[in-house]
N, C-alpha and C positions, 0 to 999 in steps of 0.2 A: 125565373132563376137560370143563372146560367150552366151551361153544362162541362161537367169535369172531366178531363180526358183522363184515360187507365194507363193505370201505371203500368211500366215497360215490364215484360215476363222477362223474369233471369232464371237460369238453371240452377242446379243446387253447386256446382261449382266444383272445383276439384276437393276442396275441403269440407264437404258433408261429414266426412266418419269422425274429421278432430270433433267438429261440435257437437252430433249427435251420439258418439259413439268414444268418446276420450279412452277407455278403457282399450277397445281394439285397436284405435291407433297408436296404444303403448304410450299412452302417457298418463297410466296409472288409475285405478279407481274402476269400479263395478259399472257396466252402462244401464242406465234406466230401459227396461224391458228386455234383457236381457235372459230373465227368470219369469217366466209366467203362475207358478207355483212356490207359494211361501210356507208350504203343508203339504199332509196329506190331503187329497183333494177327492171328490167325491165322482164315480164314473168310470168311463175307460179311459187312460193314460193313454196318450197315441203323440207320434214324430210325423211332423209335415215336412217333408224335403223337398226339394227341385231348383233348378237350375232358369234364369233368365239368358235368354236370348234373345241379340238383337236381329235385325232385316237380314244380315248375312251369315244367319245363324251362329255367331261366335258370343261366345259367352259375358254377358253385362258382367266386371269385374269390381266395379266401384257403384254397385247401388246399393240404395238401404229398403228395407223392406221392414212393413211394419202391418200387425195385424190388428182385427178386433172381433170380441167373440163372445158368446153367453158360453156360460156355463155348462155341465153336463144336465141340468134342467131344465136349459131354455132361458137361464135368468142372466141377466146382465150384472155385473159388477156396480155397486152402489147402488142398488134394489131389494128390497124386503126377500130376504131369504134365498138370498146370492152366495155361494158358496165362498166362507171367509178365507179358504187358503188358495183362490185362483185369482188371477187381477184382470185376467179377459184382454190383455193388451200386451204385447210383443214387441219388440225392434229386435233388427237383424243386419250387419251387413253380407253382402254377398261376398264367396271366398273371393281373394286375389287371385288365381289360378283359375278357378274351375267355373266361379259363378253360383255355384251352390250357395244354398240358406238352408237352415233348418229349427225349427221349434219345437220344443218338446211342449207340450197342451193338454189339453182332454177335447173328447168328440162333443159338439155342442149339442145341444136337445133342440128340439122345435121352440122356436119364435114365433110369438101372432104377427102377426102384417098389419098394417092401422084400421083394414076392414074386418080383423076377427080371423081368417083364413091363417092356417099354421105356414109357415113359409119352413122349408127343410133345411135340414143340418147345415150351417153357412159358416163361413169366416169371411169378414170384410179384407182385404189386401190393396195397402197403398205401396207404391213403387217411385222413391226418388232415384234421379241419377245422374250427371254428367251429363249434357246436353236434353236433358228431358225439363221442358218451360215450367209445366205446371203437372204436378205428384198424377199419377196415373191411379185408378182406383179401380178393381175387378173384386169377385166373389170366388171362394173356392167353394164347391161342393163337391159331396163324396159320393162317387160311383155308386157304391154298393147299398146308397139310400135311394133305388129307382122309384118306388112306390111315390114317397115324398116327394122326391126329387120332380116327379111327375105332375104334381098339383099345386110346387112353388110357383106363389105369384108373379115373383122377378124372374126366375129361370123360363116358366111358361111364357114371357112377353117377349123373349129373344124369336122374333119371326123365323129364321132360318134355323130349323133342328142340328143343323150339323153344324152350326158355332157354338151350341150351348155344350158339345162334346170339350171344347177349351176350357171351359170351366169346373169341369170333373174331376178330381185327387184320385186317383186309383190306388187301390192297395198294393202295396209293395213289401209285404211281410207282413208278422204280426204284429200288429199295433202300429204299421206304418204306412203312409201315405204317399206318392208323387205328385205334387203339382208342379210342373214345368210351365213356365212365362215365355211366350212368345211375344215379342215387341210389332217385329213387323213382318209380313212374309206370311207364307203358306201356313195356315193352321193359327195365325195370329190369336192373340188371348181378345176374348171380349172387354172393351174395357167401358165404362160408366161416365158419362158427362154429370159430375157431384157438381 
């Protein structure tokens, strides 16, 4: 059988906001993923805020951030017993000046790993922007979940313990967490090859 060539990578281009968040781009309508809550939700409601910076420590003002997570009981949407008022998925563009993003969500519960061990409460994060050929995948863990973080199979698989800190969202006020993402350089966020 003939070996097919891989298609060349393409960056998200300067129009990612128009296609994925037309409301944010001023084209009207509401954007998919703008709200993760469709009614009263179960569990602790939180805000996750952060800034994405590049290797020169400048804010990425044209990035798109998506998150996926379980509900407060550790159940993913679409699964029996999931919170019917929680979508588990959000999409936000970064601010055009500051590179900030914010998600109003719930603190997720423990989720089973395929081998049955429990994973610490976490949020899966995906980033795309001009100049990024393939979307970047990472995880957000909560710094105030030390016991669960200590036994999480993914977090503990990162050999360099100092690098694990790049995945920790820090408490930043009542029901608010700060998760800054650095694409390159000192304290570069750990990204996963998906």
